[in-house]
C-alpha positions in Angstrom: 141.3 38.7 75.4 141.3 42.6 75.5 141.4 41.9 71.4 137.6 39.1 71.5 136.1 41.9 74.6 137.0 45.4 72.0 135.2 43.2 69.0 132.3 41.7 71.3 131.5 45.3 72.4 131.5 46.6 68.0 130.0 44.1 66.9 127.6 44.2 69.9 127.2 48.0 69.6 126.6 47.7 65.9 123.7 45.2 66.2 122.0 48.1 68.4 123.0 50.8 65.3 121.5 47.9 62.4 118.4 46.7 64.3 117.1 51.1 65.6 118.7 52.9 62.4 119.8 50.0 59.8 116.8 47.7 59.3 114.3 50.7 58.9 117.2 52.7 55.9 117.1 49.4 54.6 113.6 49.1 54.4 113.3 52.5 53.4 115.9 51.5 50.2 114.1 49.3 49.6 111.2 51.5 47.9 109.0 48.4 48.0 105.1 49.6 48.0 102.8 48.7 50.6 100.5 45.6 49.4 96.5 46.8 48.0 94.0 46.9 51.3 91.4 44.2 50.1 87.6 45.6 50.0 86.1 45.1 52.9 82.3 44.0 53.0 79.9 46.6 54.7 77.0 45.2 56.9 75.3 47.4 58.8 74.6 44.7 61.2 72.1 43.5 59.3 72.0 40.2 58.3 73.1 39.9 54.3 73.5 37.6 51.4 76.9 36.4 51.8 77.3 36.2 55.8 77.4 31.9 55.7 80.6 33.1 53.5 82.3 34.7 55.5 84.4 32.7 57.9 84.6 31.4 61.0 85.9 33.3 64.4 86.7 32.3 67.7 87.8 35.8 69.2 90.2 34.7 72.2 91.4 36.1 76.0 92.9 34.9 78.4 92.0 37.5 81.8 94.2 37.9 85.1 92.5 40.2 87.7 90.8 42.6 85.0 87.7 43.5 87.2 88.2 47.0 86.0 88.0 46.4 82.3 85.6 43.4 82.0 82.2 45.9 81.1 84.0 48.1 78.5 85.4 45.3 76.9 82.3 43.1 76.8 80.0 46.0 75.8 82.6 46.5 72.9 82.4 42.8 72.0 78.8 42.9 70.7 79.5 46.2 69.2 82.1 44.2 66.7 79.6 44.0 63.5 80.5 40.2 62.6 77.4 37.2 62.0 76.4 36.1 65.1 76.2 32.1 64.0 80.0 33.3 62.6 81.6 34.1 65.4 82.1 32.7 69.4 84.7 34.3 72.2 86.8 32.4 74.6 87.6 34.2 78.2 89.8 32.0 80.0 90.2 33.4 83.5 93.8 32.1 85.0 93.5 32.1 88.6 91.5 35.6 88.8 92.3 37.1 92.6 89.7 39.6 92.4 85.9 39.8 90.8 87.0 39.5 87.8 84.5 35.8 86.5 81.6 37.2 88.8 81.6 40.3 86.8 81.8 38.4 83.8 78.7 36.2 84.6 76.3 38.9 86.4 76.9 40.9 82.5 76.5 37.4 80.4 72.8 37.2 81.7 71.6 40.6 80.1 69.4 40.7 77.3 72.1 42.5 74.9 74.4 39.6 75.5 72.0 36.8 74.4 73.1 36.4 70.5 76.7 36.9 72.2 78.7 33.6 71.9 80.9 33.0 74.8 82.6 29.9 76.6 83.9 30.8 79.9 87.2 28.6 80.9 87.7 29.5 84.9 91.2 28.0 86.1 92.3 27.8 89.4 95.8 28.4 90.2 97.8 31.6 87.5 99.7 29.7 85.3 100.8 32.9 82.8 99.7 33.7 79.4 101.2 31.1 77.5 100.5 28.7 79.2 96.3 29.5 78.6 96.8 30.7 75.1 98.6 26.9 74.6 95.0 25.0 76.1 92.8 27.8 74.5 93.9 27.6 70.9 93.5 23.0 71.2 90.3 24.2 72.1 88.6 26.7 69.0 87.9 24.7 65.6 87.2 27.8 64.2 88.3 28.7 60.7 90.0 31.9 61.7 91.6 32.4 65.3 91.5 35.9 67.1 93.8 37.0 70.2 92.9 40.4 71.9 94.2 42.5 74.8 91.2 43.2 77.2 92.3 46.6 77.6 91.6 47.0 73.8 88.8 48.8 73.0 88.0 47.8 68.5 86.4 49.5 66.1 83.0 47.5 64.5 84.0 47.4 61.6 88.2 45.1 62.7 86.4 42.2 62.5 85.6 42.3 58.9 88.5 44.0 57.9 91.0 41.1 59.5 88.7 38.3 57.1 89.0 41.0 54.1 92.9 40.2 54.3 92.9 36.0 54.4 90.3 36.4 50.8 94.4 36.8 49.5 95.6 32.9 50.3 99.2 33.8 51.0 98.3 35.9 54.6 98.6 34.3 57.4 98.7 36.5 59.8 96.8 40.4 60.2 97.9 42.1 62.9 95.7 45.0 64.4 97.0 49.1 65.3 97.3 50.8 68.0 94.8 54.7 68.6 95.3 56.4 71.5 91.7 58.2 73.9 94.7 60.6 75.3 97.8 61.9 73.2 100.9 61.1 74.7 103.9 62.5 74.7 105.8 63.9 71.2 108.6 61.5 71.9 105.4 58.0 72.6 104.2 59.5 69.5 107.3 59.7 67.1 108.5 55.6 68.8 104.6 54.5 68.0 104.7 55.9 64.2 108.6 54.8 64.2 107.0 50.9 65.0 103.8 51.4 62.4 106.4 52.9 59.4 109.0 49.6 59.9 105.7 46.8 60.0 104.3 48.4 57.0 107.7 48.8 55.1 108.0 44.8 55.8 105.0 43.7 54.8 105.5 43.3 51.2 108.9 41.3 52.6 106.4 39.0 54.0 107.0 39.6 57.4 105.2 42.1 59.5 107.2 41.0 63.0 105.7 40.8 65.9 102.0 42.1 65.5 101.1 44.6 68.6 98.7 41.7 70.9 95.1 44.5 70.8 94.3 42.5 68.3 95.7 39.8 65.8 94.6 37.1 63.6 96.2 33.9 62.3 94.2 31.1 60.1 94.0 27.7 62.3 95.8 26.0 60.0 99.0 28.1 60.3 99.2 28.6 63.6 100.9 26.7 66.4 101.5 26.5 70.5 104.0 29.0 71.0 106.4 27.5 73.4 106.6 28.5 77.2 110.0 30.8 76.7 109.0 32.4 74.0 107.7 36.1 73.7 104.4 35.7 73.9 103.2 38.5 70.4 107.0 38.2 68.5 106.6 34.2 68.4 102.9 33.2 68.3 102.1 35.0 64.4 105.9 33.3 62.6 103.9 29.4 61.9 101.6 31.3 59.2 105.1 33.2 58.3 106.7 30.6 56.3 103.0 29.1 54.4 101.7 33.5 53.9 102.1 37.2 54.6 102.0 38.4 58.2 100.5 41.8 57.6 99.6 44.6 59.5 95.8 46.4 59.4 
C-alpha cells in the first residue's frame, strides 16, 4: 500500500513538473518556426471591391449581469472594420437580474447603431455559459462563428485579421491574444508571456490549446456544441483540431 501511494505521489508530481516546465522545454527543443502570418485586407471603413468575398461572421456573446460594461462593448462593436452586411451580432442574456437588457435596448435605438445587425435573446433563467452557447450556436448560419467576452475591447481590424487566417483551409480555429490597458504586476506579466509563448510554439503542431475567451473564431462546419461538463474555453475549439490548425493571432 505504501509503495502504491509513493508511486502515485511521484507520478502526480512529475505530471505537474511536465505541465509547467517539461512541455514548454519540449516545444523550445522542437524549435518549430511559427507559421507565416497572412496579410489582412485593409478597408479603412470604406466599401471596397472584394467585400462580398469576405466570409459572413456571427459574433456571439453570452451576457450575465454586465450592465456597467454594455455601453463600452457595444460602441466597440460599431468600431470594428468589417462590411455591415457580412457581420451579425447575437447577444444572449442569461437570466440577467440587473439592467443589462434595458441598457442595451436603449443604446441600440441610437442612430450610430443603425448598421449594426444585432439580435437579442433574453432568457428568463440563468443556465450558465455552456448551456447558452449550446443554444446560440444552433441559431448561427454564418460561415464563421466568433465568441467574445463582454469585458474585452477588440481592435478595429480584429475580424479582418481573423478571417485572413481562414484563407488557409487547414485552419479550423483562430484565437486572439491579451493586451492590458493597465500594466499588472511583474508576476502577472511573466505569466501571460509564458502562456502566449506556449500557444505560439504549439501552433505549428496544429494545437494552440484552449484560446482565451476574449475572442476566438471557428468555421461553422467544424464547430460542435460543447458538453455541459467541459471547460468551455478549452473544449470549444477542439472539434476543429482534427480537421485543421488551431492558430493564435
